[in-house]
DRENDO-1510 file (C-alpha; in Angstrom, 1 decimal, always signed):
<recs>
REC; n; res; u; v; w
REC; 1; MET; +37.1; -1.3; -17.7 .
REC; 2; LEU; +36.4; -4.9; -18.8 .
REC; 3; PHE; +36.4; -6.1; -15.2 .
REC; 4; ARG; +33.8; -3.4; -14.3 .
REC; 5; THR; +31.6; -4.6; -17.2 .
REC; 6; ILE; +31.8; -8.2; -16.1 .
REC; 7; LEU; +31.1; -7.2; -12.5 .
REC; 8; LYS; +28.1; -5.2; -13.7 .
REC; 9; LYS; +26.8; -8.2; -15.6 .
REC; 10; ASP; +27.2; -10.4; -12.6 .
REC; 11; GLU; +25.3; -8.0; -10.4 .
REC; 12; ASP; +22.5; -7.8; -12.9 .
REC; 13; SER; +22.3; -11.6; -13.1 .
REC; 14; ILE; +22.1; -11.8; -9.3 .
REC; 15; LEU; +19.3; -9.2; -9.2 .
REC; 16; VAL; +17.4; -11.0; -12.1 .
REC; 17; GLU; +17.7; -14.2; -10.1 .
REC; 18; LYS; +16.2; -12.5; -7.1 .
REC; 19; LEU; +13.3; -11.1; -9.2 .
REC; 20; ILE; +12.6; -14.6; -10.7 .
REC; 21; LYS; +12.6; -16.0; -7.2 .
REC; 22; ILE; +9.9; -13.5; -6.2 .
REC; 23; LEU; +7.9; -14.1; -9.3 .
REC; 24; GLY; +7.9; -17.9; -8.7 .
REC; 25; TYR; +8.6; -18.8; -12.4 .
REC; 26; CYS; +11.5; -18.4; -14.8 .
REC; 27; THR; +10.7; -15.5; -17.1 .
REC; 28; LYS; +11.9; -15.4; -20.7 .
REC; 29; ASN; +12.0; -11.7; -20.9 .
REC; 30; THR; +15.0; -10.8; -18.6 .
REC; 31; LYS; +15.7; -7.7; -20.7 .
REC; 32; PHE; +12.3; -6.4; -19.7 .
REC; 33; LEU; +13.0; -7.0; -16.0 .
REC; 34; LYS; +16.4; -5.3; -16.2 .
REC; 35; GLU; +15.1; -2.2; -18.0 .
REC; 36; VAL; +12.1; -1.7; -15.7 .
REC; 37; PHE; +13.2; -3.0; -12.3 .
REC; 38; ILE; +16.9; -2.7; -12.2 .
REC; 39; TYR; +18.1; +0.2; -14.3 .
REC; 40; SER; +16.5; +2.9; -12.1 .
REC; 41; PHE; +13.0; +2.2; -13.3 .
REC; 42; SER; +13.8; +3.2; -16.9 .
REC; 43; THR; +11.1; +5.2; -18.7 .
REC; 44; LYS; +12.5; +4.8; -22.2 .
REC; 45; LYS; +10.2; +3.4; -24.9 .
REC; 46; VAL; +10.6; +0.1; -26.6 .
REC; 47; ASN; +10.8; -0.2; -30.4 .
REC; 48; SER; +8.0; +1.0; -32.6 .
REC; 49; ASN; +6.7; -2.5; -33.1 .
REC; 50; GLN; +5.3; -2.5; -29.6 .
REC; 51; SER; +2.3; -0.3; -28.5 .
REC; 52; TYR; +3.4; +0.2; -24.9 .
REC; 53; SER; +6.6; +1.4; -23.2 .
REC; 54; LEU; +8.7; -0.3; -20.6 .
REC; 55; ASN; +7.7; +2.1; -17.9 .
REC; 56; PHE; +7.5; +1.4; -14.2 .
REC; 57; GLN; +4.6; +3.7; -13.7 .
REC; 58; ARG; +2.5; +2.1; -16.4 .
REC; 59; LEU; +3.2; -1.4; -15.0 .
REC; 60; GLU; +2.3; -0.2; -11.6 .
REC; 61; PHE; -1.0; +1.2; -12.9 .
REC; 62; LEU; -1.8; -2.0; -14.7 .
REC; 63; GLY; -0.8; -4.2; -11.7 .
REC; 64; ASP; -3.0; -2.1; -9.4 .
REC; 65; ALA; -6.0; -2.8; -11.5 .
REC; 66; ILE; -5.3; -6.5; -11.8 .
REC; 67; LEU; -4.6; -6.9; -8.1 .
REC; 68; ASN; -7.9; -5.2; -7.2 .
REC; 69; SER; -9.8; -7.4; -9.7 .
REC; 70; ILE; -8.3; -10.6; -8.3 .
REC; 71; ILE; -8.9; -9.7; -4.7 .
REC; 72; SER; -12.4; -8.6; -5.4 .
REC; 73; HIS; -13.2; -12.0; -7.0 .
REC; 74; PHE; -11.5; -13.8; -4.1 .
REC; 75; LEU; -13.6; -11.9; -1.5 .
REC; 76; CYS; -16.8; -12.4; -3.3 .
REC; 77; GLU; -16.2; -16.2; -3.3 .
REC; 78; LYS; -15.0; -16.2; +0.3 .
REC; 79; PHE; -17.8; -14.1; +1.8 .
REC; 80; PRO; -21.0; -14.7; -0.2 .
REC; 81; ASP; -23.2; -13.2; +2.5 .
REC; 82; LYS; -21.3; -9.9; +2.9 .
REC; 83; LYS; -22.5; -6.7; +1.4 .
REC; 84; GLU; -20.5; -4.7; -1.2 .
REC; 85; GLY; -19.6; -2.0; +1.4 .
REC; 86; GLU; -18.1; -4.7; +3.7 .
REC; 87; LEU; -16.2; -6.3; +0.9 .
REC; 88; THR; -14.8; -2.9; -0.2 .
REC; 89; GLN; -13.5; -2.3; +3.3 .
REC; 90; ILE; -11.7; -5.6; +3.5 .
REC; 91; ARG; -10.3; -5.1; +0.0 .
REC; 92; SER; -9.1; -1.6; +1.0 .
REC; 93; LYS; -7.2; -3.0; +4.0 .
REC; 94; ILE; -5.5; -5.7; +1.8 .
REC; 95; VAL; -4.4; -3.3; -0.9 .
REC; 96; CYS; -3.7; -0.2; +1.2 .
REC; 97; ARG; -0.1; +1.1; +0.7 .
REC; 98; LYS; +1.0; +0.2; +4.3 .
REC; 99; ASN; -0.1; -3.4; +3.9 .
REC; 100; LEU; +1.4; -3.8; +0.5 .
REC; 101; ASN; +4.7; -2.3; +1.8 .
REC; 102; GLU; +4.7; -5.0; +4.6 .
REC; 103; ILE; +3.9; -7.8; +2.2 .
REC; 104; SER; +6.7; -6.5; -0.2 .
REC; 105; ARG; +9.2; -6.8; +2.6 .
REC; 106; LYS; +8.1; -10.4; +3.4 .
REC; 107; LEU; +8.5; -11.2; -0.4 .
REC; 108; THR; +12.1; -9.8; -0.2 .
REC; 109; ILE; +11.4; -7.0; -2.7 .
REC; 110; PRO; +13.9; -4.6; -0.9 .
REC; 111; ASP; +16.7; -7.0; -2.1 .
REC; 112; ILE; +16.2; -6.0; -5.7 .
REC; 113; PHE; +17.2; -2.5; -5.0 .
REC; 114; SER; +20.7; -3.7; -4.1 .
REC; 115; ASN; +22.8; -0.8; -2.9 .
REC; 116; LYS; +20.3; +1.9; -4.0 .
REC; 117; PRO; +18.7; +3.8; -1.1 .
REC; 118; ILE; +14.9; +3.3; -0.7 .
REC; 119; ILE; +13.6; +6.8; -0.6 .
REC; 120; SER; +10.2; +5.8; +0.7 .
REC; 121; ASP; +8.6; +2.6; +1.9 .
REC; 122; ASN; +5.8; +3.2; -0.7 .
REC; 123; ILE; +8.2; +2.3; -3.5 .
REC; 124; LEU; +8.0; -1.3; -2.2 .
REC; 125; GLY; +4.2; -1.6; -2.6 .
REC; 126; ASN; +4.5; +0.2; -5.9 .
REC; 127; THR; +7.1; -2.3; -7.1 .
REC; 128; LEU; +4.9; -5.2; -6.0 .
REC; 129; GLU; +2.0; -3.8; -8.2 .
REC; 130; ALA; +4.4; -3.3; -11.1 .
REC; 131; LEU; +5.6; -6.9; -10.8 .
REC; 132; ILE; +1.9; -8.1; -11.0 .
REC; 133; GLY; +1.5; -5.9; -14.1 .
REC; 134; PHE; +4.6; -7.6; -15.6 .
REC; 135; ILE; +3.2; -11.1; -14.8 .
REC; 136; TYR; -0.1; -10.1; -16.5 .
REC; 137; LEU; +1.6; -9.0; -19.7 .
REC; 138; GLU; +3.9; -12.0; -19.9 .
REC; 139; ILE; +1.7; -15.0; -18.8 .
REC; 140; GLY; -1.8; -13.5; -18.6 .
REC; 141; TYR; -4.6; -13.1; -16.0 .
REC; 142; GLN; -4.4; -16.7; -14.7 .
REC; 143; GLY; -0.7; -16.4; -14.0 .
REC; 144; SER; -1.3; -13.1; -12.1 .
REC; 145; LYS; -4.1; -14.8; -10.2 .
REC; 146; ASP; -1.9; -17.7; -9.2 .
REC; 147; PHE; +0.8; -15.3; -8.0 .
REC; 148; VAL; -1.6; -13.2; -5.9 .
REC; 149; HIS; -3.2; -16.2; -4.3 .
REC; 150; LYS; +0.0; -18.1; -3.6 .
REC; 151; LYS; +2.4; -15.3; -2.7 .
REC; 152; ILE; +0.0; -12.8; -1.1 .
REC; 153; LEU; -3.5; -14.0; -0.1 .
REC; 154; HIS; -2.6; -17.6; +1.1 .
REC; 155; THR; +0.7; -16.6; +2.6 .
REC; 156; HIS; +0.8; -13.1; +4.0 .
REC; 157; VAL; -2.9; -12.1; +4.5 .
REC; 158; ASN; -4.9; -13.1; +7.5 .
REC; 159; ILE; -8.4; -11.9; +6.6 .
REC; 160; MET; -9.9; -12.3; +10.1 .
REC; 161; GLU; -7.0; -10.4; +11.7 .
REC; 162; LEU; -7.0; -7.8; +9.0 .
REC; 163; GLN; -10.7; -7.0; +9.5 .
REC; 164; ASN; -9.9; -5.8; +13.0 .
REC; 165; LYS; -6.7; -4.0; +12.1 .
REC; 166; ILE; -6.7; -0.2; +11.8 .
REC; 167; PHE; -4.5; +1.3; +9.0 .
REC; 168; SER; -6.0; +4.7; +9.2 .
REC; 169; TYR; -7.6; +6.3; +12.3 .
REC; 170; LYS; -9.0; +9.1; +10.1 .
REC; 171; VAL; -10.9; +6.6; +7.9 .
REC; 172; TRP; -12.1; +4.7; +11.0 .
REC; 173; MET; -13.4; +8.0; +12.6 .
REC; 174; ILE; -15.1; +9.0; +9.4 .
REC; 175; GLU; -16.8; +5.6; +9.0 .
REC; 176; TRP; -17.8; +5.6; +12.7 .
REC; 177; SER; -19.3; +9.2; +12.4 .
REC; 178; GLN; -21.2; +8.3; +9.3 .
REC; 179; LYS; -22.6; +5.1; +10.8 .
REC; 180; ASN; -23.8; +7.1; +13.9 .
REC; 181; LYS; -25.0; +10.1; +11.8 .
REC; 182; PHE; -22.6; +12.5; +13.5 .
REC; 183; ILE; -21.2; +15.6; +11.8 .
REC; 184; ILE; -17.4; +15.6; +11.8 .
REC; 185; ASN; -15.1; +18.5; +11.1 .
REC; 186; PHE; -11.5; +18.3; +10.0 .
REC; 187; LYS; -9.4; +21.5; +9.8 .
REC; 188; THR; -5.7; +21.5; +9.0 .
REC; 189; PHE; -3.4; +24.5; +9.3 .
REC; 190; ARG; +0.1; +25.0; +8.0 .
REC; 191; GLU; +2.5; +26.3; +10.6 .
REC; 192; VAL; +6.1; +27.6; +10.3 .
REC; 193; GLU; +8.1; +26.8; +13.4 .
REC; 194; ASN; +11.4; +28.3; +12.4 .
REC; 195; LYS; +11.5; +30.8; +9.5 .
REC; 196; ASP; +15.3; +30.7; +9.3 .
REC; 197; GLN; +15.4; +26.9; +8.9 .
REC; 198; ASN; +12.1; +26.8; +7.0 .
REC; 199; MET; +10.7; +24.2; +9.4 .
REC; 200; ILE; +7.0; +23.6; +8.5 .
REC; 201; THR; +4.5; +21.6; +10.6 .
REC; 202; TYR; +0.8; +21.1; +10.3 .
REC; 203; LEU; -1.8; +21.4; +13.0 .
REC; 204; SER; -5.1; +19.4; +12.6 .
REC; 205; GLU; -8.2; +19.9; +14.6 .
REC; 206; PHE; -10.8; +17.1; +14.7 .
REC; 207; THR; -14.3; +17.6; +16.2 .
REC; 208; VAL; -17.5; +15.7; +16.6 .
REC; 209; LEU; -19.6; +18.1; +18.5 .
REC; 210; GLU; -22.5; +15.7; +19.1 .
REC; 211; TYR; -20.1; +13.3; +20.9 .
REC; 212; GLY; -18.1; +16.0; +22.7 .
REC; 213; ILE; -14.9; +15.2; +20.8 .
REC; 214; GLN; -12.3; +17.9; +20.1 .
REC; 215; THR; -8.7; +16.7; +19.5 .
REC; 216; LYS; -5.6; +18.2; +17.9 .
REC; 217; GLY; -2.5; +16.7; +16.3 .
REC; 218; ARG; +0.7; +18.1; +15.0 .
REC; 219; GLY; +2.9; +16.5; +12.3 .
REC; 220; SER; +5.5; +17.1; +9.6 .
REC; 221; SER; +2.8; +16.5; +7.0 .
REC; 222; LYS; -0.9; +17.1; +6.6 .
REC; 223; LYS; -1.5; +13.4; +6.6 .
REC; 224; LYS; +0.5; +12.8; +9.8 .
REC; 225; SER; -1.2; +15.6; +11.7 .
REC; 226; GLU; -4.6; +14.4; +10.7 .
REC; 227; GLU; -3.8; +10.8; +11.8 .
REC; 228; ILE; -2.6; +12.0; +15.2 .
REC; 229; ALA; -5.7; +14.0; +15.8 .
REC; 230; ALA; -7.9; +11.2; +14.6 .
REC; 231; LYS; -6.0; +8.6; +16.7 .
REC; 232; LYS; -6.7; +10.7; +19.9 .
REC; 233; ALA; -10.4; +10.9; +18.9 .
REC; 234; TYR; -10.4; +7.1; +18.3 .
REC; 235; PHE; -9.2; +6.3; +21.8 .
REC; 236; ILE; -11.8; +8.7; +23.3 .
REC; 237; VAL; -14.6; +6.8; +21.4 .
REC; 238; LYS; -13.1; +3.3; +22.4 .
REC; 239; LYS; -12.9; +4.4; +26.1 .
REC; 240; GLU; -16.5; +5.6; +26.0 .
REC; 241; ILE; -17.7; +2.4; +24.4 .
REC; 242; LYS; -15.8; +0.3; +26.9 .
REC; 243; SER; -17.4; +2.3; +29.8 .
REC; 244; ILE; -20.9; +1.9; +28.4 .
REC; 245; HIS; -20.3; -1.9; +28.0 .
REC; 246; LYS; -19.3; -2.1; +31.7 .
REC; 247; GLU; -22.4; -0.3; +32.8 .
REC; 248; ILE; -24.6; -2.7; +30.7 .
REC; 249; ILE; -22.9; -5.8; +32.4 .
REC; 250; LYS; -23.6; -4.3; +35.9 .
</recs>
């Protein structure tokens, strides 16, 4: 029993060291890190002398707000001539769940889960936001800003490349339709493929009548089916644009 206790402490120490390496500074509040990031994202409250609880979701909420604030400030300084809508689009691509998940992997955040299975990749991005919330509470806004600039913006974000990257075909099609004043229509239906096994799929239909687009997509979730339908529509638009461009060159 004593051996197990010692082993547990050693494992905790290793995980705390990994967390400190990600943070980039030596935190004084290791108990805080253990309770929130190691012990199954504990939701238990701290003593009554403190006004907030050591809760993963609360830190994630706080970190999300701080991250958006820092990136907004960064983009305003980097692109003084861009309009708010353009800045919002760039910020959305930086902080979207898919991108934060990728950055979290590069920051070795999966290592802190040790032998625990990662249920969803989204937990990685959520954990990154929670860590930013933790930094803010411990060393303030400037410390959070330094972390985001050093560990995220200057290391794992290529703004120019990101502007051309598509994280959501549905969003791209909606923005394209709005820009060209086309009316779009998305319909998604729930289907049951096998009643015995309760296998459920979703069928999405995407149409832009003025442009002659009508595509369908099937997926295991509403989001996946819509993305598949939108992706098909995207390639139709890109093919048409490419064809028009060739005609102009001729």
